[in-house]
TIMARDREN-718929 format. One line per 5 residues: for each residue x, y, z of N, C-alpha, C, CB. Coordinates in Angstrom, 1 decimal. Glycine has a CB too. Example, Ala and Ser with C-alpha at 12.3 -4.5 7.8 and 13.67 -1.06 7.14 Angstrom:
2
13.2:-5.7:7.8:12.3:-4.5:7.8:13.2:-3.3:7.8:11.3:-4.5:9.0  12.8:-2.2:7.1:13.7:-1.1:7.1:12.9:0.0:7.9:14.1:-0.6:5.7;
***
This chain:
76
-4.9:-1.7:4.3:-3.8:-1.4:4.8:-3.3:0.0:4.7:-3.0:-2.3:4.4  -4.0:0.9:4.4:-4.1:2.1:4.8:-4.0:2.5:6.1:-4.8:2.4:4.3  -4.8:1.8:6.8:-5.1:2.0:8.3:-4.0:1.4:8.8:-6.5:1.5:8.8  -3.7:0.4:8.5:-2.0:-0.2:9.1:-1.0:0.9:9.2:-1.1:-1.4:7.8  -0.7:1.4:7.8:0.7:2.4:7.9:0.1:3.7:8.5:1.5:2.8:6.3;
-0.8:4.2:8.7:-1.5:5.2:9.5:-1.4:4.7:10.8:-2.9:5.4:9.1  -1.9:3.9:11.4:-1.3:3.6:12.3:-0.1:3.7:13.2:-1.5:3.0:12.0  0.8:2.9:12.2:2.0:2.6:12.6:2.9:4.1:12.7:2.6:1.4:11.6  2.8:4.9:11.6:3.2:6.2:11.2:3.0:7.0:12.3:2.5:6.7:10.0  1.5:7.0:12.9:1.3:7.8:14.0:1.8:7.8:15.3:0.4:7.8:14.2;
2.2:6.3:15.4:2.8:6.1:16.8:4.2:6.4:16.7:2.6:4.6:17.4  5.0:6.6:15.8:6.2:7.1:15.6:6.6:8.4:15.7:6.6:6.8:14.7  5.8:9.4:15.5:6.0:10.9:15.3:5.8:11.7:16.4:5.0:11.5:14.4  6.3:13.2:16.4:5.8:14.1:17.1:4.3:14.8:16.8:6.6:14.9:16.9  4.3:14.8:15.7:2.8:15.3:15.2:2.1:14.4:14.3:2.8:16.7:14.5;
1.5:13.5:15.0:0.5:12.8:14.4:-0.7:13.3:13.9:0.2:11.9:15.2  -1.1:14.5:13.8:-2.2:15.3:13.1:-2.1:15.6:11.8:-2.5:16.6:13.7  -0.6:15.5:11.4:0.0:15.7:10.4:0.2:14.7:9.4:0.9:16.1:10.7  0.0:13.2:10.0:0.1:12.2:9.2:-0.9:11.8:8.3:0.3:11.3:9.8  -0.9:11.7:6.9:-1.7:11.3:6.0:-1.1:10.1:5.1:-2.1:12.6:5.3;
-2.3:9.2:4.6:-1.8:8.3:3.6:-2.6:8.6:2.4:-2.0:6.8:4.1  -2.1:8.4:1.3:-3.0:8.4:0.3:-3.0:7.2:-0.4:-2.8:9.5:-0.6  -4.3:6.3:-0.7:-4.0:5.0:-1.6:-4.3:5.0:-2.8:-4.5:4.0:-1.3  -3.4:4.4:-3.7:-4.0:4.6:-5.2:-4.1:3.1:-5.6:-3.0:5.6:-6.3  -5.0:2.6:-5.9:-5.4:1.2:-6.2:-5.1:1.0:-7.9:-7.1:0.8:-5.8;
-4.4:0.3:-8.1:-4.5:-0.1:-10.0:-4.6:-1.5:-9.8:-2.9:0.4:-11.1  -5.5:-2.2:-10.1:-5.7:-3.8:-10.2:-5.1:-4.4:-9.2:-5.1:-4.3:-11.5  -4.0:-5.1:-9.3:-3.6:-6.1:-8.1:-2.5:-5.4:-7.3:-3.1:-7.6:-8.6  -2.4:-4.0:-7.8:-1.2:-2.9:-7.0:-1.7:-2.1:-6.8:0.0:-2.4:-7.6  -1.0:-1.6:-5.1:-1.6:-0.8:-4.3:-0.4:0.5:-4.1:-2.0:-1.6:-3.0;
-0.8:1.4:-4.1:0.5:2.6:-3.7:-0.1:3.2:-2.9:1.1:3.7:-4.8  0.6:3.4:-1.5:0.6:4.2:-0.2:1.2:5.1:-0.4:1.0:3.8:0.9  0.7:6.5:-0.5:1.7:7.9:-0.1:1.8:8.1:1.2:1.3:9.3:-0.6  2.7:7.6:2.0:2.8:8.4:3.8:3.2:10.0:3.5:4.4:7.5:5.0  2.3:10.9:3.8:3.2:12.2:4.3:3.2:12.4:5.8:2.6:13.5:3.8;
4.2:12.9:6.3:4.5:13.2:7.7:5.2:14.6:7.7:5.4:12.2:8.4  5.0:15.4:8.8:5.8:16.5:8.8:7.2:16.6:8.7:5.6:17.1:9.8  8.0:17.6:8.0:9.4:17.4:7.6:10.3:17.0:8.8:10.0:18.7:7.0  9.7:17.5:10.1:10.3:17.5:11.7:10.5:15.9:11.8:9.1:18.2:13.1  9.4:15.0:11.1:9.5:13.3:11.6:10.0:12.7:10.4:7.8:12.4:12.1;
10.5:13.3:9.5:10.8:12.6:8.6:11.9:11.2:9.1:11.3:13.6:7.5  12.8:11.7:9.7:13.8:10.9:10.5:13.5:10.0:11.2:14.4:11.5:11.1  12.3:10.1:11.9:11.6:9.3:12.9:11.0:8.2:12.0:10.5:10.1:13.9  10.3:8.7:10.9:9.8:7.7:10.2:10.7:6.8:9.3:8.7:8.2:9.3  11.8:7.3:8.7:12.7:6.6:8.0:13.5:5.7:9.0:13.6:7.6:7.2;
14.4:6.1:10.1:15.2:5.6:10.9:16.6:5.5:10.4:14.7:4.4:11.2  17.3:5.2:11.2:19.0:5.0:10.6:19.1:4.0:9.9:20.2:4.8:11.7  19.7:4.6:8.6:19.9:3.6:7.4:18.4:3.0:7.0:21.0:2.3:8.0  17.6:3.5:7.0:16.0:3.3:6.8:15.4:2.1:7.1:15.7:3.3:5.5  16.0:1.8:8.5:15.6:0.5:9.2:14.2:0.7:9.7:16.4:0.1:10.4;
13.4:1.5:9.7:11.8:1.7:10.4:11.3:1.7:9.2:11.3:3.0:11.4  12.0:2.1:8.0:10.7:2.3:6.8:10.7:1.0:6.3:10.9:3.6:5.4  12.1:0.1:6.3:12.1:-1.2:5.6:11.1:-2.0:6.5:13.7:-1.8:5.5  10.9:-1.7:7.6:10.4:-2.8:8.4:8.9:-2.7:8.2:10.8:-2.6:9.9  8.3:-1.2:8.3:7.4:-1.0:8.0:6.8:-1.1:6.6:7.4:-0.1:8.5;
7.2:-1.3:5.5:7.0:-1.9:4.2:7.0:-3.5:4.4:8.2:-1.4:3.1  7.6:-3.7:4.9:7.9:-5.8:5.1:6.5:-6.4:5.9:9.7:-6.4:6.6  6.0:-5.5:7.1:4.7:-5.7:7.6:3.7:-5.4:6.6:4.5:-4.9:8.7  3.5:-3.9:5.9:2.6:-3.8:4.9:2.3:-5.1:3.8:3.2:-2.6:4.4  3.7:-5.6:3.4:3.6:-6.8:2.2:3.2:-7.7:2.9:4.9:-7.3:1.4;
3.8:-7.9:3.9:3.3:-9.5:4.8:1.4:-9.5:4.8:4.1:-9.5:7.1  1.0:-8.1:5.3:-0.7:-7.9:5.0:-1.3:-8.2:3.4:-1.1:-6.0:5.4  -0.4:-7.7:2.9:-1.2:-7.5:1.4:-1.1:-8.8:0.7:-0.7:-6.3:0.2  -0.1:-9.9:1.4:0.3:-11.1:0.7:-1.1:-11.8:1.1:1.9:-11.9:1.3  -1.7:-11.9:2.0:-2.8:-12.3:2.2:-4.0:-12.3:1.3:-3.0:-11.8:2.9;
-4.1:-10.8:0.8:-5.3:-10.3:0.0:-4.7:-10.7:-1.6:-5.7:-8.5:0.2  -3.6:-11.3:-1.9:-2.8:-11.4:-3.4:-2.6:-10.1:-3.8:-3.5:-12.3:-4.7  -2.1:-9.3:-3.0:-1.6:-7.7:-3.7:-0.3:-7.4:-3.6:-2.2:-6.4:-3.0  -0.2:-6.6:-4.5:1.4:-5.7:-4.2:1.5:-4.6:-3.9:2.3:-5.4:-5.2  2.1:-4.2:-2.7:2.0:-2.6:-2.3:3.4:-2.3:-2.3:1.4:-2.3:-0.6;
3.6:-0.8:-2.5:4.5:-0.1:-2.6:4.2:1.1:-1.5:4.7:0.3:-4.1  5.1:1.4:-0.5:4.7:2.7:0.4:5.7:3.4:-0.2:4.6:2.7:2.1  5.1:4.9:-0.1:6.4:6.0:-0.6:6.3:6.8:0.7:6.1:7.0:-2.1  7.4:7.3:1.0:7.2:8.1:2.1:7.7:9.9:1.6:8.2:7.4:3.4  6.6:10.8:1.5:7.2:12.0:1.3:6.9:13.0:2.1:7.1:12.3:0.0;
7.3:14.1:2.3:7.1:15.4:2.6:6.0:15.8:2.6:7.6:16.1:2.1;
***
């Protein structure tokens, strides 16, 4: 799932070299912290959060196959 978030984010931003994803696993719960350049925050979040919501939906669908719960946080 970490790779999935990374691929999606890198395809959206102007500075793909600054995209990092940290994965914290706690039992069945996985926390993914997506870091992007401050100039790319708007592109990752999208208008009214639509792109971020779509990214979270795709990751949750992938996680449901493995019976895990995933949270995606976008931070600078």
